[in-house]
C-alpha positions as CSV (number, residue, x, y, z in Angstrom):
1,M,58.4,34.7,-5.1
2,D,55.7,37.1,-5.2
3,L,57.4,40.1,-2.7
4,L,54.3,42.4,-3.2
5,S,52.1,39.9,-1.5
6,T,54.7,38.7,0.9
7,H,53.2,40.5,4.6
8,N,55.4,38.9,7.8
9,L,53.6,39.8,11.4
10,P,55.4,41.9,13.7
11,A,56.4,38.7,15.9
12,V,57.4,36.7,12.8
13,I,59.7,39.4,11.8
14,A,60.9,39.8,15.6
15,A,61.8,35.9,16.0
16,R,63.4,35.6,12.7
17,T,65.4,39.3,13.2
18,A,66.4,37.6,16.5
19,A,67.2,34.4,15.2
20,I,69.7,35.7,12.7
21,Y,71.1,38.0,15.4
22,E,71.9,35.1,17.8
23,A,73.3,33.3,14.7
24,V,75.4,36.5,13.5
25,L,77.4,35.6,17.4
26,R,77.5,32.6,17.6
27,E,79.1,32.1,13.9
28,S,81.2,35.0,13.0
29,Q,84.8,35.4,14.0
30,H,84.9,39.2,14.4
31,I,81.2,40.0,15.3
32,R,81.5,38.6,18.8
33,R,79.4,41.2,21.2
34,P,76.7,43.5,19.8
35,N,78.4,46.5,19.5
36,F,81.2,44.9,17.6
37,E,84.9,47.2,16.5
38,K,85.7,44.4,13.6
39,I,84.0,43.1,10.8
40,G,84.9,41.2,7.8
41,T,83.2,41.3,4.1
42,D,82.7,37.5,5.1
43,D,79.9,38.7,8.0
44,L,77.9,40.8,5.4
45,D,78.0,37.5,3.2
46,R,76.9,35.3,6.6
47,L,74.0,37.8,7.2
48,F,72.8,38.3,3.9
49,R,72.6,34.5,3.3
50,L,70.8,34.0,6.7
51,Y,68.3,36.5,5.9
52,D,68.1,34.8,2.2
53,E,67.4,31.8,4.3
54,H,65.3,33.4,7.1
55,F,62.6,35.4,5.1
56,F,63.3,33.8,1.6
57,G,63.7,30.5,1.5
58,G,66.9,31.0,-0.5
59,W,65.3,32.7,-4.0
60,L,68.1,35.6,-3.6
61,T,70.6,33.0,-4.0
62,E,68.7,31.4,-6.7
63,T,68.3,34.6,-8.1
64,V,71.6,35.9,-8.7
65,R,72.7,32.6,-9.9
66,A,70.1,33.0,-12.3
67,K,70.9,36.4,-13.2
68,T,74.8,36.5,-13.7
69,P,77.5,33.7,-13.4
70,L,79.3,36.6,-11.5
71,P,78.9,36.5,-7.2
72,L,77.6,39.1,-5.5
73,V,79.6,41.1,-4.3
74,F,80.1,43.0,-0.6
75,R,82.1,45.2,0.3
76,L,83.0,47.9,3.5
77,S,83.3,51.3,2.6
78,G,85.3,53.7,5.1
79,R,84.3,56.5,2.5
80,M,80.3,56.7,2.3
81,T,79.3,59.5,4.5
82,R,75.5,60.4,3.7
83,A,74.2,56.3,2.8
84,C,74.8,54.3,5.0
85,G,74.3,51.3,2.5
86,K,74.1,51.3,-1.2
87,T,73.3,48.1,-3.5
88,T,74.4,49.0,-7.2
89,R,74.5,46.7,-10.7
90,H,78.0,47.0,-12.6
91,Q,78.7,45.9,-15.5
92,Q,82.3,44.4,-16.1
93,R,83.7,43.2,-19.0
94,Q,85.4,39.1,-19.0
95,P,88.6,38.0,-20.0
96,D,86.7,36.6,-23.0
97,G,85.7,40.0,-24.1
98,C,81.8,39.5,-22.9
99,V,80.0,41.7,-21.0
100,R,78.2,40.6,-17.5
101,S,76.5,42.4,-15.1
102,Y,76.8,41.9,-11.7
103,F,76.0,43.1,-7.9
104,E,76.8,44.8,-5.5
105,I,75.9,45.5,-1.5
106,A,78.0,47.9,0.4
107,I,78.1,48.8,3.9
108,A,79.3,52.2,5.3
109,S,82.0,50.3,8.2
110,R,82.9,54.5,9.5
111,M,79.6,55.4,10.2
112,L,78.3,52.0,11.4
113,F,81.9,52.2,13.9
114,M,81.4,55.8,15.2
115,T,77.5,55.1,16.1
116,F,77.5,53.4,19.7
117,G,80.1,55.1,20.6
118,D,81.3,57.6,21.9
119,V,78.5,59.7,20.7
120,Q,75.6,58.7,23.2
121,R,72.1,59.2,21.9
122,P,68.7,57.0,20.1
123,V,69.7,55.6,17.3
124,V,66.7,55.2,14.0
125,V,67.4,53.0,11.8
126,C,64.4,52.8,8.8
127,G,61.9,54.1,11.6
128,L,63.4,51.4,13.6
129,T,65.0,52.1,17.4
130,C,68.4,50.2,17.5
131,E,70.4,49.3,20.8
132,D,73.3,48.4,19.2
133,R,75.5,48.0,16.4
134,L,74.7,44.7,15.3
135,Q,70.4,46.0,14.8
136,A,71.7,48.6,13.2
137,L,73.6,46.4,10.8
138,Q,70.5,44.0,10.4
139,R,68.5,46.8,9.6
140,I,70.8,48.3,7.0
141,M,71.3,45.2,5.0
142,E,67.4,44.5,5.2
143,H,67.2,47.9,3.4
144,E,69.8,46.8,1.0
145,I,68.2,43.5,0.4
146,I,64.7,45.4,-0.7
147,H,67.0,47.5,-3.5
148,L,67.8,44.3,-4.9
149,A,64.9,42.3,-4.7
150,E,63.5,45.2,-6.9
151,L,66.7,45.5,-9.2
152,F,66.0,41.6,-10.1
153,V,62.5,41.9,-10.4
154,W,61.9,45.6,-12.0
155,D,65.6,46.1,-12.6
156,R,65.6,49.8,-11.2
157,S,65.5,50.4,-7.1
158,S,63.9,53.6,-5.6
159,C,63.6,53.6,-1.4
160,S,61.2,56.6,-2.2
161,G,59.0,54.8,-4.4
162,A,56.1,53.2,-2.8
163,R,56.3,49.8,-3.8
164,F,60.0,49.7,-2.0
165,K,58.0,51.5,1.4
166,A,55.3,48.6,0.9
167,M,57.8,45.7,0.8
168,A,60.3,47.1,3.8
169,K,57.1,47.5,5.7
170,S,55.5,43.7,5.2
171,I,58.8,42.3,4.9
172,F,61.0,43.8,7.9
173,G,58.6,45.9,9.5
174,H,60.3,49.2,8.4
175,T,58.5,52.7,9.0
176,G,61.0,54.4,7.3
177,T,63.7,54.1,4.8
178,A,66.5,56.8,6.4
179,H,69.0,56.3,8.8
180,D,70.3,58.3,11.7
181,L,73.8,56.9,12.3
182,V,76.5,58.9,13.6
183,T,78.0,60.7,10.6
184,A,81.3,62.5,10.6
185,R,80.4,65.9,11.3
186,E,78.2,65.0,14.2
187,H,81.1,63.3,15.5
188,A,83.8,66.4,15.2
189,S,81.2,68.2,16.4
190,V,80.6,66.2,20.1
191,Q,83.6,64.9,20.2
192,H,86.1,67.5,19.3
193,G,84.1,71.1,19.1
194,V,84.9,71.5,15.4
195,W,82.4,71.7,12.8
196,V,82.2,73.6,9.1
197,G,82.6,77.0,9.5
198,S,84.6,76.8,12.5
199,M,88.2,78.9,12.8
200,V,90.6,75.7,14.1
201,G,94.4,75.8,14.4
202,F,96.7,72.8,14.1
203,E,100.5,71.9,13.6
204,L,102.2,71.3,10.3
205,E,106.2,70.3,9.9
206,G,106.8,72.9,13.0
207,R,104.2,75.4,12.1
208,R,101.7,76.7,13.4
209,L,98.9,76.9,10.8
210,V,95.0,78.5,11.5
211,G,92.0,78.4,9.1
212,R,88.4,77.5,8.5
213,V,86.5,74.2,8.3
214,N,85.4,73.7,5.0
215,R,83.9,70.0,4.5
216,I,84.3,67.1,6.6
217,H,84.5,63.8,5.6
218,R,87.6,61.1,6.7
219,R,89.1,64.3,7.6
220,A,88.5,68.0,7.6
221,T,88.9,70.2,5.0
222,V,90.7,73.5,6.6
223,L,91.1,76.8,4.0
224,V,94.4,79.0,5.1
225,E,94.5,82.5,4.3
226,D,97.0,82.6,1.3
227,D,97.9,85.3,-1.4
228,E,99.2,83.1,-3.5
229,G,96.7,80.2,-3.5
230,Q,93.7,79.6,-5.4
231,R,91.0,82.1,-5.4
232,Y,87.4,81.3,-3.8
233,S,83.6,82.3,-4.5
234,D,83.9,84.9,-1.2
235,G,87.0,87.2,-3.3
236,G,89.6,85.3,-0.7
237,R,92.6,83.1,-1.7
238,Y,93.6,80.0,0.5
239,T,95.4,76.8,0.5
240,K,93.5,73.9,1.3
241,F,94.6,71.1,4.1
242,Y,93.3,67.7,4.7
243,V,93.6,67.2,8.4
244,P,92.4,64.5,10.8
245,V,89.7,66.2,13.2
246,E,91.4,65.1,16.0
247,A,94.7,67.1,14.8
248,L,92.2,70.0,15.0
249,V,92.1,72.8,18.3
250,A,89.0,74.4,17.9
251,Q,89.9,78.8,17.9
252,D,86.4,79.9,18.7
253,S,83.2,78.7,20.3
254,G,80.5,80.4,17.8
255,R,79.1,79.1,14.9
256,S,79.5,80.7,11.8
């Protein structure tokens, strides 16, 4: 398949992505509505195969089989906090001693579920406005498919490269490569009034502790002053606690 010469008209892209959207809602055991609340790796596999059928005529699946005897792996990640998707080629040693490659597509499920939920705002993925969670998932999968195709043909992939951007636009109509999903930091700020640098209080084993938020990912990292704690670059000593954001109470209203 000549990826560089593929050019789909906007009407064709819209019709194909709409057909995939409806097929997912019709066939999935988990994704029963546009702002779905459950998803499985089988849904990612189904979505990928629908895209392969509608846009590539089965070329992606055929190429995976030609490249490696190992299947394409799909993974849902609750730990990814920056990228909303990631496509990787791994090396794995087999029981016979041979090292074989396999490909993996991971989707940031936690960020996906934080989007189109409590935080209400426009969501743009790959330059396209998404109306719901399923549309956002589609744009993410499209982006990762371009990464996979580049790995197949050129053995490397970069979404900052001109070739990637050209293919993403000509195949899927993407006008950008970034995502605007709701991050853990944004969710913590909007829903709980907590951000990096804010003073917060929390309960631990019957004690009331107060500290400063140092990081926010799956949980907030809170540094509490402690003469016996680790010394940090500001010269102070702190003990580190990992606390669910919803368990924190903001102690001030001004950002530092």
